[in-house]
N, C-alpha and C positions, 0 to 999 in steps of 0.2 A: 631336549634330551629323552630318551625315552626312561618311563618310570618316575617321573616327575609328580605325575598325575594319578601315580598308584595309591590305594589306601595307606600302605604302608608307609610309603614316603610322607603324604601330609599328615599322617597322625604323628609322624617323628620331628616334622616340622614344627607342629603345634607345641610338641613338648619343649622343644628349645625356646621356642617364642616366651612360653608360661615361664620357664627357667631363666630367661632375659629379663622379664619382667618381673621377678621374684627378686634377682639380685640388685636390679634397681631399686625396687623398694627397700632393701636392707642398705643399700649405700645412701639412701636418701633419708631412711631414719635417723643415719647415723650424722655426726654434726656435719652441717654445712654453714657454721656461723664462723666468724672471723673473731679468734682469741687474741688480746694484746695480753702480753706479760709484763708483769712488774717484778723487779729483781733487785739486786744490790747495785744496779747502775742507776736506779730509780730511787734509791735512798732506803731499801729494806734492807736491814743489817744482816738477817737471819734467812736464809731460804728456805727452812723447813716450817711449814704453815700447818700448825695443829687444829687451829680452831678459828672460824668467823663468826663477828657478831656485827649487826648494823644499831647503832641506837637511835634514840628517839629524836635526835638534833638531824640524822643525817649521817653520823662522821661511820667509818668501818675501822671495827677493831680486830686486830689479828692476833692471835696467841701462837707463839713459836716456839722453838725449843729451848729457849732461853730469854723470851721478853715478851712484853705486851706492845704492840703498834697502833698508835691511832695515825689513819688516813684519812686524809680529806679531799683526796681526788689529787693534790698537789705535792704534798710534801708529808714524810710521816715526823710524827711524834713519839721520841721513844723512853719505854719506862722497862728498865732491866730488873729482872728477877732476880735478887741478892741472895747470895750462898757460895758456899766453897766447893759443892759438889755440883759440876755441871749436868750430871745426868738428872738431878733433882730439879733443875729448873724448867721442865717441859711443863706447858700451860696448856691445860685440859679443856677448860669450859670458861667463856665470860658471859655476864648477864647485868640485867640492869634493872634496877628498882626507882621509886620515885624520886623527883628532883634530878634526873640524869647522875644517879649513883651508880658506877659500874663495880660490879665484884668479881673478883679472878679465883679461879681453883687451880693448883699447881700439884705438883708431885710433894709438894713440903706443906701445902694447908692452904687455908683462905685467905685473902688479898683485897684490900680496899684501893682504887683507883683514887689516888691524890691530886694535887694540884702539880707537882712535880716527878713525884714517885709513888711506886706502890708501897702501901702501908700494911704490913701483918695484923690481922684480926684474930680475936680469940684462939692464942696459941695456946695458952695454958689448957683448953676444953677439947678445941679441932685439933687433933696431932694428927701429923702424915698426909696422906693424898685425900686430894679433893678434886674428883672425876666429873661431878653431875652438881648443876645450882639451879634451883626453879625460883619462882617468885609468884605470889599472887595480887590480887587487887588490893588487898589490905596493907600490903608492903612486908609481908611475912617472907623469909628465905628458908628453903628448904636446901638441905645441904647433902649431897650423897659423900660421904667419907670413907676412908678405911677402917672406921669403927662404927659404921652404922649411920642413921639419917639424924641429922641435927636440924632443928627449927629454930630460926633464929626470929622471934616475934616484933613487930613493929615498936614496941617498947624495948626491944635491945637485949631481952631476957632469952634463954638458950633451954632449948627441951633436947632430949635425945630419946632415940628410937632403938633399942639391940635387937636386931633379925634372928641372931643365933644366941642362943642363951652361953655358949662357948665363947669367951669374950674375945678370945684370939682367933678364933676361927675365919678362915679366911670368905665364910660367907655372910661376914660383917663388913666386906670391903664391896660398898655400892659402886657399879660402873655405869648404871642409867636408870632414868625416874622417868614416869609419866603421870600427869595430874589430871583428875577427873574433875568436871566439874560441880559434884557434891563436896570437893576437897580429900577426895581420898588420893593416895598415890598406889602406883604399881611400881615397884621397885625391884631392881635386877642388880644382881651380885655376878660374878664371873660365869658360874652354873645354873642359880637357884633363881626363883621369881617370888614376890610376896607382892602381897596386898595388904595394905596400912590405912585404916582410919583412926584419924585422931581424934576425931568427934566422939567416936564408940570406943575408942581406947582399943582397938581391936586389930589383929593382924594375921595373916594367910597364907600359910606356904603351897605353892603350885609346882610340884615337880614334873621336868618335862620329860617324857617317856622318849622322846627322839632326841635326847641328849644321851649318846652313850659314853660309859665312861671310858670304853676303851680307843676313843676317838678324838682326838685334838680339839674342843671346841668350847667358844666361850661367847656370853652374851655382849653385845657392843653397844646398842640402841633400843629404842621402842617409841613409837608413836600410836595415836589412838585416833581410830576412825568409825565413828557410829559405836556400833555393838563388837568391834573387833581390835586386837591389838597387833601391829606388824613388828615383828622383833629382828632386828640384824644380829648377825653372828658373825664371828671371825672363825669360819670353818666348815659349817653348812649353810650359807646363805639366809633366804627368807624364812622366817616362822610365822604363822597364823595363829592367833589365839582368838576361840569364840569367846565372849564373856559369859553367854548365855548357858551355852553347853559346857563351858569349862573344857574346852579340848583344844590340843595343839595340832596342826597341821603344815606339813611345807608347802611354801607359797611360790610364787614364779622363780623360775631358774633366770638369772641375769648374767649368765655366763661366768661368773666367778663367785666362790663360797666364801670369800674374803671380804666381807663387808665393813669399812672404816667408820662411816657416819650413816645416819640415817633421819629427813626429816620429811615434813609433808604440807601441805595446801589445806590441810585439815577438811577436806572434802572428796578428793579422788586420789591425787598423785603422791606419790612416795619417791623422794629423791635420795638416789644411794651414790656414794662414794667406795669404790672398789679398789683393792689392792691389786693391780694388775688389768682391769679391763676399762679403765676410765670412771665414767659416769652414766648413771643409767635412770630414767624415768619411769615409774610403774605405775600403771592405772589399775586402782583394786576393783574399778567394776568392771573394766574389760579383762582382768585379770592376765595382763601381757606388759611386756615393755613397750612403750610408745615411742621413746627417744632416747639416742645414745650420744656421748661425746667421748670421741677416743683421739690419741694419737694417729696422725696419718704423716708417715715421712716425706709422702709426695705431696704432702699440703701444707706447708710452712707457716698456715695461720689455723691450724687445729690446736686442739689442747696439747699442752706443751709435754705431757708425760700421762702414762695410764695410771701409775700409782698415786693414787688421789688420796688424801689424809683428812682432806676437810671440805666443804661444799654448804653455799649457801645462795639460794634463790631468792633474793632479797622483795622485799613490798613494793619497790619501785620497777621492778621486773630485770636488774641486774645480775647474771651470774657468776658466783665468785668461785672459783675452785683452786684450793691449796695444796702443795705438793710436799714430797719429802726432796728437799736440797734441788727445787726447781723453783722457788717463789711462789708467786700467785698469777693466775688466769682471770681474766674477766672479759665476758661477753654482754652484748646489749641483748636479753634473750627474749622478753615481752614488755619493752618499756616504750613511753612515747607516743605521739600521736600518729605516727606513720608506719607502716609493717611492709616489707618487702614481699611482692607477691610470689606464691609458688600454688602448684596445683598436682599434688604428690599422686601418684609416684610418677608422674608423666614430666613435669616440666619445675624446674624451679628457676626465677631470674636472678636469683643472686649473683654478682659479680658480672653480668651482664652487661655491656654498653648500650644503654637503650636510645635510640636514634629516632624512632617514632611509635607512635600508638593509633590503634583504633579499637575502642570499647562499642559493643553492639551487644545488650542486654548481656547472657552468659557467655558471649563469645568475644575473645580477644584477639586482635591482630597484634602481634610485637616485631617491629624491626629493629636490628641491632648490624653491628659491624660485621657481625658472621652470621648472618642470615635472618631468616624472617620464622616466627613461631605462630601457628594457629592453636589456639584452647577453645573447645567447645564444653564447657561445664554442665552444660543440662544434658547433652548428650555421652558426656564422657569420652571425648575424642579428642584427639592431638595430632600436628603435623609440622614437621621443620622440613625447610628448604634452604638450599644455599648450593653453592657450585659444587658439581658441575650442572647441576638441574636447571639453575637460572645463571645467568652470563655475569651477574656481579652479587657478591653477599652483601654488601654494605646498601640496606634498606632506608631511602632518605625519608619516604612518605609514604602513608596507607591511608584509604578512604574506602568506605561503603557506599556506594551508589546503588539503591534497589537491593538486589539478592546478591551482590557478587561484590569482592573487594577489589582495589584497583591497588597495584603495588609498584611504587616508582624506586628506582636503582640509581648508583652511582656507575655511569658509564654501561650500564647494562639493559638500559629503556625501561619499557613498563608491560607489567603482566596484570593478568586477572587470575583471582583465585575463586574458584567455585565450592562453596561451601558443603552444599550435599554430595558432590561426588569428589570432595577433598583433593581436587585436582587443578593444577596449573594451568594457564595457555597465555602465547603471547597476545598483548592488545592487536590486533590486525584492524584496521579500519576496512569499512565497506567497500570503498574502492581499491582496495588491495593492499600491497604491500607501503608499509607508514615509516615514518621518521624515526619511530621511536626504538627502534633494535640497538643502538648504542649511545644514546644521550643520558646526559643526567636529569632525572626527573625530581624536583625540589619540590613541589606542591602542587595539590590539585584541590580544586573548590568547585561548588555548585552554585550558579546564579540563580534569580529569582524565577526564571522559566526551565529551570532543572537541566541546562546544559552544562558540560564538564568542561573545565578549564585547566589545561594542564601547562606548569611552568617547567619549562626545559633549557637544556644549554643552546637550544637552534630556533629560541623564539617561544611565543606565547600561542596556544593553539586552545579553540574550543570546538567539541564535539557534541552530539546528541546521543540519545542513549542506544540508538542504533548502530553508532559508530560513525556515523559520517560526519567529516570535516566541514564545519560551519565557516571558521576563520582560523588562518594562521598570520599573525602579525609577527614581523621583523623589523630591523632598522631600515631596510630596504623600502617597504611599503607601507611604513608606517614611522611615528614618531617615537617608538620605542628606543630608549637611550643604548640599550644593549641587548643582544641576542641571549645572553645568559643570563636568565629570570629565575629570581630565587622564590618569591611568594606573592599572592595575591589574596586582596581581602575584600569580599564585597559588603561594603557597611549597610547602614540601616535603609539609607536613601536608594539601594541599588547600583551605587557606584563603586567600581573596582579601583583599588590602591594597588599598583604593581610595583614591586621591588627586584631591582635589575642591579648588575655588576657595576653600572655608571649612574645608577640615582633611581629616584621614584618618577612615575607617570600617572597618570590618571585615566581610565578608559569610561565614556559616557555613554549609558545605555539608551539616550535619546538618539543619538546618530552613530553609536558605534565605532566612534573614534579616539584614538589613543592621542592625550595631549601632554605635553610639558611645559607650555606656555601660561599655565594656570595658577602658579604657585607664586605666592608673594614674596618680597623681598626679605631675607630673615629665615626663612623657610629651611627644611631640612634635605629637600628633594635633591641636592646634589651627592648627597652622603650615600653611601653603601648602608642600606637597611636590610636586615636579616628576617623581621616580622613586624605586623603590625597587628593591633589589639583594640577594639571598641568595646566600652563597658556599658552599663546600664544607662549610663547620663549622657552617652552619646557622644564621649571624650575618646578621641582616637591617643594611643600608646605606639609612640614608632621606636623599636629597639634597632638601635645602630650595631653595624658590627665591632666599633670601637667608640667609647663616647658616653654621654651621658642621655638620658631617656629623655624623648622630647614629646610634649604634649599637644595637641590641636583640638577644635572643636571641627563638625563636618564642613563647616563652610571656610575654614581657614582664617578669622577673620581675629581668632584669639589664641595666641601658640607661644610657648617656651620651652626653654631646655629645663629640665626637672629633676632636681635630685634630693628626694625627700630624707635620705640619712646620709651622714659622713661614711657609714658602712659600706656604701656603693663606691665610693672613690677609689678609683684604679680598677674598679672589677671590670670584667666584660659581662654586659647583660647577655641573657639568652632569652627570657620569656617573660610576659605578662600576663594574668588571667584571674578576674573577679569571682569571688565566691558569693554564694547568696546571700550573704551578710554585708555585701558590696564591699568588703576588703579585697584588696590587691594583695595578689600572690606574684612574687618577684625572685625569678631563679638567676642564679650568675655563675660564673666557673668557680667561685669561691663563697659559696653560701644559697641558703634560701629563706626568705623574710615574707613578713604577712604586715602590710599598711594599711590604716585605716582612712587614708589620705588625708589625716590631720595631723596628730602629733604621734600617734600611737606606732611603733615600727618595732616589730618583733624578730628576733633571729630565729632560726631553726636549725641543729645540728644534730651531732651523732647521739647527743642524750635522748633527742626527741625521736630515734628511729630512724633517721635519715642515715644511710652508710658510706655515704661519700659527699663533698660539700660540691663536687663538680656536676654542673647540669649543663646539657648540650641544648642546641636550638630545637627542641623537642616539645610542641604546643601542648598543655596540659589539657587533660580530656575530662569533663563530668558524667557520671554515668546516670542513669535512671532515677536513682537513687540520692543522688546528689553527692557522690563520693567523688573526690578529685584524683586523679591518675596524674603521676609526675614519670618522665623519662629520666634516670638518674644515671650517671655513669658506672654505678655498682647494682643496678638493677630497677626492675619497675616499682615504684612504691604508690601506695595509697595512701591517703587519709582517712584515717579510721573513723566508723561511725560515731562513736563515742569519743571522737578526737576531745572536744571542750573539758569533758570528764577527765580526760588521761592529760590533756595540757595542765590542768589545773591540780595534777596529781601532787607535784612536788611543792609540798608545803613548806619545806626547810628555808628558813632563812639565812641570808648568807652568814656563814661562819667565818667569823674573826679568829684566827686559828693561833694566831700570836703576833707579838711586837718586837722588834730592834731596837734598840738604844745605841746609839753612836757606833750602829753594827755589831752588837751584841746582843743575844737573846735576853730577854728579862719576861720569863712565863709568870712571875709573880708580880710584876708590875700591872699586868692587864687582868681585870675582874670582871666576871657577867654578875651584874647587881640584878637582873632580871632577863627572862626570854629575849633575846634580839637586844637588850642593852647591855654596854661594855662601857667599862672606864679605865682610863690608865694614868697615873698620876707620875707627871715628872719634874726634876728640879730644873731651875732656870739653867744650871751649867751644862745640863745635857737635853738637848732641843732638836737633835736630830733624829726624827722619828721614822722607823718603816714599819708599815702596817702590813700583815700577810693576812689572805684570806682565800675563801673560797666559795664558789656556788653549791659544792656538794652535788653536782649532776655528775660528777664524773666523766666527764669527757673529756678531751683532750684541751690543753691552757690555749692553743691557739685559736681553738673555735668558740671560745668563752667571751661573754659579753655584759659589760656591767654600765650602772651610772652612779655618780657618786655626786654628794654635795656638801661642800665646805661652808659651815654653817645655814640657819635656816633661811635666811635671804640670798644665797647664793645661787648661781645657775646649775643645773644637773649637765656635768660633764659627762662625756662617754670614754669608755675604757676598753680596748679591744685586745684580746689574747695576751692579758697579765694577770697576776694575782697578787700583785703587791702594791703599795702606793708609799712613796717617800718624800718627806716634809723635813724642809731646811729651816735651822734658825729661827724656831717660833718663839715668838715674844712671851713674855708671862701674863698669864690670862686663862680663859675657860673657853673652849673650842667644843664644836659638835660636827661630827664627820656622819655622813649618811650613806651607805652605798649598799645596791640591789642590783639583781639580776634585770637586765633591760627588759622592759616592758612589762614588767610584774613587782607593782607596787607594795605587794603584801609581803614581798619576800627582804624589805630591807631591814638590815639592822643599823644600829646608832651608836656610836663610840664617841664617849668624851672626854676630850682631854684637857686635862689640869695641869698647868704649869706654875708652879709655885715659888715662892722665892724664902728661903731660911727665915727664921724670924730675927736673927741677929742682922741679917742685913736690911729687915725690915724697919727695925729700930734706927740702923745707922741712917736711911735714908730719909724716915721720918725726922729724924734729929736734924738731917741736912734740910729738908723742907721748912722746918720748923726755923731754923737760922736764916735760911733764904727769906723768908716772910717776915723777920725782924729785921733784917738787911735793906729788903723792899721798903718798909715802913721809915726807916733811918732815910733811904734813898728819896723816897716822896718829900720827907720834910726838907731835906737839903736841897731837892730840885725847886721846893717852894722858895726855897732861902736865896738859891739862885737866880730865880726869875727877877728877883729885885734886882739883880746887878745891873750894869750897862750893856747896851747891844754889843758893845766892842769884845767886851767879855764872853757874850754867847757867841757871837762871831767866831773868836780863838778857839772856843769850847767844842764847835762844830767842827773847824779843821781838824782840831786833834782827835776827835771821835773818826774821822773819815781814816786820818793817818792810821788807828787802831786797826780799823777793820781791814786797811790796805794790808796791815802786817800780818793781819790773822789769815788773810788769804794766802799770803806768801808761803806762812808757816804751813798752812793745809797742801799746796803745792809741793813743798818742801818734803813733805812726809809719804805721798803718794809716787808710784812707780810708773815709769813710763814702759810703753811697751817692747822696747829695746832693753831695758833693763831686766824687765820680767823675761824676755826671751833669754837672756845671759843666766839668768838664774835659774830656770828650768834646763839649760843645759848643762850646767853644774850640780844640780840634783840627779837627773837624769842619769848623768855619768858615773855618779857615785853609786848610784842604785844598780846600775848594769855591772862596773866593775867587781864592786864589793859583794854584790847580790845580796844587798840587806833584806829583800822582800822574803828571802827564804827564812827568816826569824818570826816566827808565828805571834812572837810578842813585842814584834818592833812597835815602838811609839812615836809620835810625832817630837818628841823631845829628845829620843835617840838619834833621829834623823837629823835633827839641828845638831847635834853634837858631831855627827860624822861630818856633813858639810860645811860647817861654820856659818852657818845662816839660821838668824834668830827665828823661834816659833813665831812671832808675828809676822814677819815675811813671809814664812812659809804658807802660812794660813792664809793671807792675802793670794799669793801665788795660786793655792789651790781653789778659794771661793771665787775670787773676782776675776782670775786672768783664765784659769782652766774650767770655771763653771764647775767645779766638782769638789768632791770631799777627799781629806786625806785617805780613808780608806777605799774609796773607788780607786784612788790613782795606785794606791800599794798593791791592790788586787787585780789590777789590770796587768801588773808583771809577773802577777801568781799565775794567771790564766796563761800567759804567753810562755811561761815555764812548763806548764802541763803542755800545752802544744809541742814544746821540743822535744819533750819526754816522749810523747807519741811520736813522731817523727823519728825519734832514736829507734823505737819500737820496744820501750820499756813496759807497755801495757800487757805486753805477751809475757812476761816475766814477773811484774810485781801485780798486787792487787789493787783495786782502785784505791782502798785507803793508804795504801802506801805511798802510790803518786800523789796523792793530797797532801799527804804529810811532806813530802819532798818539796813539794811547789810552796811550802809556808803557811797554809791555811791552818787554822788552828782549830777547826771544826767541819764535821762534813756539812753540816746545814747550810754554813756560809757560803761553802766550795759550791754546792749544788745552785744556791740564789744567783751569787756571781756569775756561775757558768750559765746558767740559762740567760740573763739579763746581757751577756755579751754577744753568746752565739745563736741566741733565741731556740734552744733545745736543751734537752736533758745531756748528759756525759754519756749516757749508753746510746742514745739516737747518734750522739756526734761521732762516738769509737765505730759503732758499727757502719756508717757512711765513710769514714775515714779508713775503714778496711776494706770497703768495697770498692774504694777508688783505689787502693795500694793492687 
């Protein structure tokens, strides 16, 4: 078309490209993170989250409009704020002092977190609202209240600083504080700022000329970085105060002037939550917004609301966002050993299904199901290619040979990518039209003579660098088991191992022949193998399409099936690769693992930065710096250079968060005697113990891995995808249970279980023992006399003894129940439960069930414990879960709240319902309801 080469046209085109690039930068600066929402279906009782705090043990504490909630990643522990006025229960702040003592500030004053409830403190002195609490290294508390600043010293004495001489002035109502290293405080009321020095007994007022009395604006938060204060307001956005010049100025515009919360990393970044524009991260050095998180209706896993009331980027890299009436969002922002690769503004691999990778210095070629991506970081270049530019968008393999990349596709043949010109071309052999136009190209490799081998759906090809075909092996001209070739590995001896649809073959470099008759009996050569890997010890690892890993030496003299951990059972293996420490990385369709080839087997999950547990047959690459790159179903991930430091970042021990006795919560029964040391005391009549715990990594329960040991001499048992242990019929005595994250010995917590017997029973059994001792002595004396009797009398005595034993056996058989009797008894109990719906009574006891069925408590206990291998509580709760499912089928979950449904099913507490529901269905009620609605 005429005019396309005109200067005006070219200039306009450049403007459009610049605009598109600018838009893309904005899009990429907004959140591409996947947020998981935590709400009432997960156990959060109040969906307005006003403040968030993470304590020294790793527990997350949430302040809501009516309560304080402790969250361990699995379950909530509820601490209601007591009072008659619902509006005054709002939680403003939570902080911690030594010994893991938590303090809470609400609209009604200061509270201390006790074992079971919140305890009000200093009500005679600190009256009214508490919006800010700070602590120092000496254990002092600085309390910003409605009537000035209070200092609670370590000796529990109180001091007060009045900011305005007018006692009732609103300028005494503190809303925010910031503490300097010298101990001085910057104190903010709604519209005024003060500097307070306790050592000098001085204070100074700093009026802000930018605060116009005619415009509604109040201070909300303050942080200090170097010689400046950064001040959040509700009405005018961000202010900056220069401590040297003592001047105020407006700071970066974040797109919203209503800022609810402000925090910092103490170095460069400000973290802001806004009422309308989500979350913003601001760099004070660059003086600009560097990251935003907002609600995107088109992206279901974005931030759930832009009305953000609280925010915490914790020390472990988790970003927590609290909303008004929307619960809590969480994402893995900067946590773990792994990170998802991106190259802004051009490329972000997040949520891409990676099938092949090639890393060459600063260049990366990334193959996915939807096309190929080329990134050249050194020269700032990027290229994407897919259909119709190429015949197939599914990139199965890619390798760099010389200065060019070779790209194999599924059903679209083979291409060459020229990085200098950023162009693609078909691979055309020197002899002309080749066989690669519509083949599946699954793998490429280079031999010792630098010839290139291609695994295709029409056989195995070998070419030189000039494109001349040297060999083409098929089932017709060789012993190749199948023309469909998946993989080829040249081992350290130069021999090639070939994986086909019908098994293995070996190519010998000495004669250039393919052989299938060299495998010994019991080898894996008849199976379909997806890949092979050779480690530094010249061991070959064969990854089957299905089944266990197979290991062999190069000569096939020593080989075996090998399953280093039960964690690999029933999982499809994807790859094996060795790192520079000679540990193996094993990828599967349900997890990534690292193994020292001896005993230590470490799983990696979402908490470590792995976005998804699914890994395809994408062989990892190790670059020049030793960084390992993995193709994941949710992006290209790399093992950070500082991964060892990050791997050990989680210093928290496994948190034992609660115990249940006979199915009932018993907070007071659990005592933490020392960090990581717990004790629970039981009576001999309550020996059914359920232990609740969490690894405090805040990953999904199905991807958690533990080891536990019962008594010091017991073996370590593996526990996967569960966060509780149940022990039945424990005998009196003292037991020791150790539990830890798998592969992390330092994370172990120890629980001592003491089961005692009441003193009265001790005396009773002691008396019986003494009586038996006396009787034994008398018996011994009588036996001696009896020995003097005649042999005939002795024979009669033996016969009588045998008769007595026979009688005892008959009596024992008479007491036990046959299987038929148990089945009849079970039918009777089930009929009574179902017809009368006894289970909807939350206080149903086994004695009441006995009365209704006419079956003794003893026989019911025998039925549950020995015939059903269950407990009475599990039996009754199974009916309650079935009733819940019936209510869902009727659609009552659309008419009633979850709490109402729980009560209609007969559960006495929300916690019991959540625990048994997960036990039966393997997921939370919220997940279950969502999937139920999707099926509908």
